[in-house]
N, C-alpha and C positions, 0 to 999 in steps of 0.2 A: 534481478528479482525473478522469482519463479512464478509460475501461473497462479498458484494458490495465493501468494502474496498480492498479486495484481487483482485477483478476485476480491480479496479482503479489502483492499484499498477502494475498489469500485463500490463495495457495499457501504463503506463509510462516506464516500463521495456522493452516493445516491441517497444517503440518509436512511438506508434500510435497517429495520430492526432485525433481531435474530429470528423472530417468527416469520417476517416477510422473506428473509433469505431462505429459511427452511421451505416455505411455500414455493418459492421460485425453483428451488432444486427438486423438491418433491413432485412438482408438476412437469419436470423434464424440460423446463425452459433454460435458456442461457442468459448471459448478462448482456448480450448484444441489444436486445429490444429496449430495456430500460436505459441503457447507455445512449442509444441512438435517440430516444425520446428526449432525454435530458441534455446531452452534450453533442449529439450529432455524430458520434463515433461508435465503432464496435469495440469489443474487448481487446482485440489485437492492437488497434490504434491507441486505445487508452493505455495499454501496457507500454507501448513505445514512448508515449508522452510521459508516463510515470517514470520510466527508466531514464529519460532525458532530464527530468526534474529532480530526481532523488539526490543527485550530487550537489544540489543547491540547498538541501536541508543541512542543519548544523551537524557537525561531527559530535557524536556522543559516545560514551563508554557503555558497552553492553553490560547490563547488570550481572549476568551469570558468568560470562567468559572474560570480562574486562578488556575485550578488544574494541578497537575503534570502529564505529559503523556510521553510516548515514541512515536515517530512519524517518518514516512518516509516523508521527505519534499523535495520539488523542489523549486529552486530559479530562478526567472526571473526578470531582471531589479532591482536587489538588494532586492526584496521582496520574502519572503518565503511563500509557500503555503503548507498546510498539505495535503498529499495524503491520508494517512490513519493513524490511531492512536490507541493506547492502553492505557487505564488508568493505573496509577501506584497505587498499593495498599499502604495504609499508612505504613504497615510493610516493604514493599520493599523500600520505600523512606528513611526509617531509616537505612536500611542495606547498601545502596549505598553511 
C-alpha cells in the first residue's frame, strides 16, 4: 500500500469527514496526532499494521482492470467503495 492509501484508510478508521480531513491538511497537521489519540500509534506504525492485515481481506476483482486484489472497502447505500488496495501476485492467487 502506498502512503496515500494508508492516509485514506486512517481517515476512515478515525471516522473523519471530508471537511475534517481538509481542515487537518489545511492546518499543516499530520495524521500522527489523531492516530496516537485514538489508537496509540503514528501513521508509520498504522501503515505497517494495515499492510500486515490487508492480505486477510477477501480477494475481489477490481472493477476497472478485472485483476484480483485485496482491498479495504467501505459500503454506503449498498455500494462498495475501495479505500485502498493491494494487487495479488499470480502465485498468491494460486496458493489461496
